[in-house]
N, CA, C and O of each residue as an XYZ file, in Angstrom:
408
protein
N     243.817    184.648     50.836
C     242.458    184.157     50.881
C     242.250    182.976     49.942
O     241.415    182.114     50.213
N     242.988    182.927     48.855
C     242.791    181.831     47.921
C     243.153    180.489     48.563
O     242.554    179.468     48.226
N     244.117    180.476     49.477
C     244.441    179.232     50.175
C     243.280    178.787     51.056
O     243.009    177.592     51.171
N     242.604    179.731     51.670
C     241.435    179.393     52.496
C     240.322    178.818     51.627
O     239.583    177.936     52.066
N     240.199    179.311     50.397
C     239.191    178.792     49.477
C     239.495    177.352     49.067
O     238.581    176.570     48.806
N     240.779    177.005     49.012
C     241.164    175.660     48.605
C     240.944    174.632     49.706
O     240.761    173.453     49.404
N     240.955    175.037     50.961
C     240.812    174.089     52.054
C     239.470    173.359     52.067
O     239.469    172.150     52.302
N     238.327    174.007     51.832
C     237.074    173.250     51.809
C     237.063    172.166     50.741
O     236.478    171.104     50.952
N     237.696    172.409     49.604
C     237.755    171.392     48.553
C     238.539    170.173     49.038
O     238.185    169.038     48.719
N     239.604    170.408     49.807
C     240.389    169.299     50.338
C     239.596    168.540     51.398
O     239.791    167.337     51.568
N     238.713    169.220     52.106
C     237.926    168.578     53.151
C     236.835    167.691     52.579
O     236.352    166.809     53.288
N     236.417    167.882     51.315
C     235.361    167.062     50.739
C     235.768    165.599     50.651
O     234.903    164.724     50.635
N     237.085    165.309     50.593
C     237.523    163.927     50.547
C     237.247    163.213     51.870
O     237.235    161.983     51.918
N     237.026    163.968     52.932
C     236.706    163.353     54.216
C     235.215    163.459     54.517
O     234.813    163.438     55.681
N     234.401    163.571     53.483
C     232.954    163.668     53.634
C     232.403    162.373     54.230
O     232.790    161.277     53.822
N     231.512    162.509     55.183
C     230.886    161.339     55.790
C     229.646    160.944     54.999
O     229.154    161.712     54.172
N     229.150    159.749     55.260
C     227.941    159.277     54.585
C     226.744    160.158     54.931
O     225.862    160.367     54.098
N     226.712    160.675     56.162
C     225.609    161.552     56.574
C     225.638    162.857     55.793
O     224.597    163.352     55.362
N     226.839    163.417     55.611
C     226.978    164.648     54.836
C     226.602    164.414     53.376
O     225.968    165.262     52.747
N     226.995    163.262     52.844
C     226.657    162.919     51.460
C     225.146    162.775     51.287
O     224.588    163.206     50.278
N     224.492    162.171     52.270
C     223.042    161.985     52.203
C     222.293    163.311     52.255
O     221.193    163.423     51.714
N     222.878    164.313     52.899
C     222.260    165.639     52.942
C     222.394    166.324     51.578
O     221.512    167.087     51.183
N     223.484    166.062     50.860
C     223.703    166.683     49.551
C     222.855    166.052     48.454
O     222.270    166.764     47.638
N     222.784    164.730     48.427
C     222.015    164.019     47.406
C     220.642    163.717     47.996
O     220.511    162.854     48.864
N     219.623    164.425     47.526
C     218.295    164.284     48.122
C     217.553    163.054     47.599
O     217.006    162.284     48.388
N     217.528    162.861     46.272
C     216.796    161.733     45.695
C     217.113    161.622     44.210
O     217.467    162.616     43.576
N     216.990    160.420     43.648
C     217.090    160.297     42.190
C     215.905    161.021     41.557
O     214.825    161.084     42.143
N     216.109    161.559     40.376
C     215.044    162.256     39.662
C     214.735    161.456     38.400
O     215.601    161.284     37.542
N     213.511    160.972     38.292
C     213.170    160.059     37.217
C     212.005    160.599     36.385
O     210.934    160.907     36.907
N     212.247    160.705     35.079
C     211.207    161.029     34.104
C     211.475    160.190     32.860
O     212.446    159.436     32.806
N     210.613    160.328     31.870
C     210.848    159.626     30.616
C     212.160    160.072     29.978
O     212.906    159.259     29.431
N     212.429    161.364     30.056
C     213.658    161.902     29.474
C     214.891    161.337     30.188
O     215.899    161.041     29.546
N     214.812    161.189     31.503
C     215.982    160.678     32.223
C     216.243    159.207     31.902
O     217.388    158.757     31.954
N     215.180    158.446     31.569
C     215.406    157.064     31.134
C     216.201    157.041     29.831
O     217.075    156.194     29.648
N     215.897    157.964     28.932
C     216.649    158.072     27.683
C     218.100    158.422     27.973
O     219.002    157.889     27.326
N     218.341    159.312     28.939
C     219.713    159.673     29.307
C     220.470    158.482     29.874
O     221.667    158.332     29.626
N     219.790    157.642     30.625
C     220.435    156.442     31.176
C     220.930    155.562     30.037
O     222.070    155.098     30.055
N     220.075    155.335     29.050
C     220.400    154.428     27.943
C     221.420    155.009     26.968
O     222.365    154.324     26.574
N     221.232    156.264     26.580
C     222.042    156.838     25.503
C     223.298    157.566     25.981
O     224.325    157.538     25.304
N     223.221    158.219     27.147
C     224.320    159.079     27.569
C     225.042    158.608     28.831
O     225.998    159.247     29.269
N     224.597    157.500     29.418
C     225.196    156.971     30.647
C     225.115    158.004     31.775
O     226.074    158.196     32.523
N     223.939    158.676     31.888
C     223.734    159.708     32.903
C     222.522    159.380     33.759
O     221.535    158.817     33.284
N     222.619    159.744     35.030
C     221.500    159.666     35.968
C     221.271    161.057     36.538
O     222.211    161.838     36.686
N     220.018    161.363     36.857
C     219.672    162.671     37.417
C     219.314    162.532     38.883
O     218.687    161.556     39.296
N     219.722    163.522     39.662
C     219.433    163.550     41.093
C     218.975    164.942     41.495
O     219.436    165.940     40.941
N     218.072    165.004     42.455
C     217.768    166.263     43.117
C     218.835    166.415     44.186
O     219.102    165.479     44.940
N     219.444    167.589     44.255
C     220.530    167.814     45.208
C     220.270    169.075     46.020
O     219.408    169.885     45.681
N     221.016    169.221     47.075
C     220.936    170.397     47.927
C     221.292    171.645     47.124
O     222.143    171.594     46.236
N     220.646    172.752     47.432
C     220.874    174.008     46.721
C     222.325    174.481     46.812
O     222.812    175.142     45.895
N     223.018    174.156     47.896
C     224.393    174.634     48.075
C     225.452    173.605     47.681
O     226.638    173.834     47.917
N     225.061    172.495     47.096
C     226.011    171.449     46.697
C     226.817    171.883     45.473
O     226.261    172.381     44.494
N     228.121    171.688     45.543
C     228.983    171.985     44.401
C     229.159    170.724     43.562
O     228.829    169.624     44.006
N     229.674    170.889     42.361
C     229.870    169.733     41.479
C     230.848    168.728     42.092
O     230.618    167.521     42.031
N     231.936    169.225     42.681
C     232.911    168.328     43.305
C     232.299    167.590     44.493
O     232.571    166.406     44.694
N     231.485    168.272     45.268
C     230.821    167.623     46.400
C     229.842    166.555     45.905
O     229.715    165.502     46.531
N     229.160    166.808     44.810
C     228.216    165.838     44.253
C     228.955    164.587     43.797
O     228.504    163.471     44.054
N     230.083    164.765     43.124
C     230.892    163.621     42.679
C     231.325    162.782     43.881
O     231.237    161.554     43.854
N     231.789    163.447     44.924
C     232.236    162.747     46.134
C     231.070    162.039     46.821
O     231.222    160.908     47.281
N     229.919    162.687     46.896
C     228.742    162.096     47.540
C     228.258    160.859     46.775
O     227.854    159.873     47.391
N     228.294    160.902     45.460
C     227.902    159.741     44.641
C     228.851    158.583     44.924
O     228.420    157.436     45.049
N     230.142    158.885     45.024
C     231.136    157.836     45.314
C     230.875    157.206     46.675
O     230.945    155.985     46.820
N     230.576    158.030     47.668
C     230.369    157.524     49.024
C     229.046    156.764     49.151
O     229.015    155.662     49.700
N     227.963    157.341     48.652
C     226.640    156.734     48.836
C     226.411    155.498     47.972
O     225.838    154.510     48.431
N     226.859    155.559     46.724
C     226.517    154.505     45.767
C     227.707    153.700     45.282
O     227.543    152.783     44.477
N     228.906    154.026     45.757
C     230.129    153.333     45.358
C     230.267    153.289     43.843
O     230.602    152.254     43.265
N     230.005    154.429     43.209
C     230.105    154.552     41.754
C     230.966    155.771     41.444
O     230.909    156.777     42.152
N     231.759    155.675     40.389
C     232.642    156.770     40.005
C     231.968    157.657     38.963
O     231.644    157.206     37.864
N     231.763    158.910     39.317
C     231.179    159.886     38.399
C     232.290    160.525     37.584
O     233.345    160.869     38.117
N     232.052    160.679     36.303
C     233.029    161.280     35.401
C     232.854    162.790     35.355
O     233.832    163.536     35.412
N     231.607    163.239     35.252
C     231.324    164.671     35.227
C     229.921    164.928     35.751
O     229.080    164.031     35.796
N     229.688    166.179     36.146
C     228.392    166.587     36.683
C     227.989    167.906     36.048
O     228.787    168.842     35.979
N     226.756    167.976     35.587
C     226.154    169.231     35.148
C     225.001    169.506     36.090
O     224.281    168.586     36.477
N     224.818    170.768     36.464
C     223.730    171.113     37.372
C     222.813    172.138     36.717
O     223.209    172.878     35.817
N     221.571    172.154     37.203
C     220.582    173.118     36.724
C     219.658    173.467     37.876
O     219.267    172.600     38.658
N     219.316    174.729     37.971
C     218.336    175.158     38.970
C     216.980    175.231     38.282
O     216.828    175.895     37.257
N     215.999    174.542     38.855
C     214.667    174.490     38.271
C     213.636    174.868     39.327
O     213.978    175.136     40.478
N     212.385    174.885     38.922
C     211.298    175.169     39.859
C     211.279    174.132     40.987
O     210.999    174.467     42.138
N     211.579    172.871     40.651
C     211.578    171.803     41.655
C     212.767    171.895     42.598
O     212.712    171.345     43.698
N     213.822    172.562     42.208
C     215.045    172.654     43.001
C     216.255    172.429     42.113
O     216.151    172.472     40.888
N     217.391    172.193     42.729
C     218.627    171.983     41.973
C     218.737    170.529     41.551
O     218.574    169.619     42.363
N     219.019    170.321     40.261
C     219.198    168.975     39.715
C     220.646    168.799     39.296
O     221.299    169.734     38.832
N     221.133    167.579     39.470
C     222.482    167.228     39.015
C     222.364    166.100     38.005
O     221.714    165.088     38.270
N     222.987    166.270     36.857
C     223.028    165.250     35.821
C     224.424    164.650     35.866
O     225.404    165.300     35.503
N     224.503    163.413     36.314
C     225.790    162.770     36.604
C     226.117    161.757     35.519
O     225.352    160.824     35.275
N     227.269    161.948     34.865
C     227.761    160.986     33.880
C     228.765    160.077     34.577
O     229.644    160.546     35.299
N     228.626    158.777     34.354
C     229.451    157.801     35.058
C     230.648    157.361     34.234
O     230.607    157.358     33.004
N     231.714    156.990     34.932
C     232.968    156.596     34.301
C     232.844    155.241     33.606
O     233.381    155.058     32.514
N     232.146    154.298     34.222
C     232.013    152.971     33.634
C     230.923    152.993     32.570
O     229.929    153.701     32.725
N     231.093    152.224     31.484
C     230.145    152.256     30.370
C     228.678    151.989     30.762
O     227.776    152.608     30.197
N     228.434    151.109     31.686
C     227.067    150.792     32.112
C     226.777    151.314     33.520
O     225.876    150.815     34.194
N     227.532    152.309     33.960
C     227.415    152.822     35.319
C     226.035    153.340     35.662
O     225.511    153.029     36.731
N     225.430    154.128     34.778
C     224.098    154.695     35.044
C     223.046    153.592     35.104
O     222.197    153.590     35.996
N     223.100    152.666     34.168
C     222.115    151.579     34.149
C     222.264    150.684     35.377
O     221.267    150.289     35.980
N     223.494    150.364     35.746
C     223.723    149.521     36.924
C     223.213    150.188     38.198
O     222.575    149.537     39.026
N     223.488    151.474     38.358
C     223.032    152.189     39.546
C     221.514    152.337     39.543
O     220.879    152.201     40.589
N     220.927    152.615     38.384
C     219.469    152.728     38.292
C     218.801    151.410     38.675
O     217.769    151.401     39.344
N     219.396    150.302     38.246
C     218.871    148.981     38.596
C     219.019    148.747     40.102
O     218.096    148.253     40.749
N     220.169    149.099     40.651
C     220.419    148.938     42.090
C     219.440    149.747     42.923
O     219.019    149.308     43.993
N     219.073    150.942     42.429
C     218.138    151.811     43.145
C     216.675    151.455     42.892
O     215.781    152.030     43.513
N     216.424    150.503     41.974
C     215.064    150.095     41.664
C     214.328    151.061     40.758
O     213.099    151.118     40.782
N     215.063    151.823     39.958
C     214.448    152.791     39.053
C     214.039    152.183     37.728
O     213.130    152.685     37.066
N     214.702    151.104     37.334
C     214.354    150.427     36.078
C     213.982    148.984     36.335
O     213.660    148.253     35.398
């Protein structure tokens, strides 16, 4: 059974843009998230309840052509949030600018 569990992870590399768009619902912007952009190189997104961290990393790569270094998730009243740290030093700021958040 463990081999069957590994197959979905291998399939995430063939994720389509439509599948990625279903996982990443919207950027999440507050005053606190602006501080995270500047100080921690992180952006926040509302994501699908069933999205895994690996799927979120892949979806960010496909949708925004940005490399995520790590993802932390939290379930809140608003839904599931993903806090994405980017590999490039100005990755969060560049993506926030591209999305029109700053």
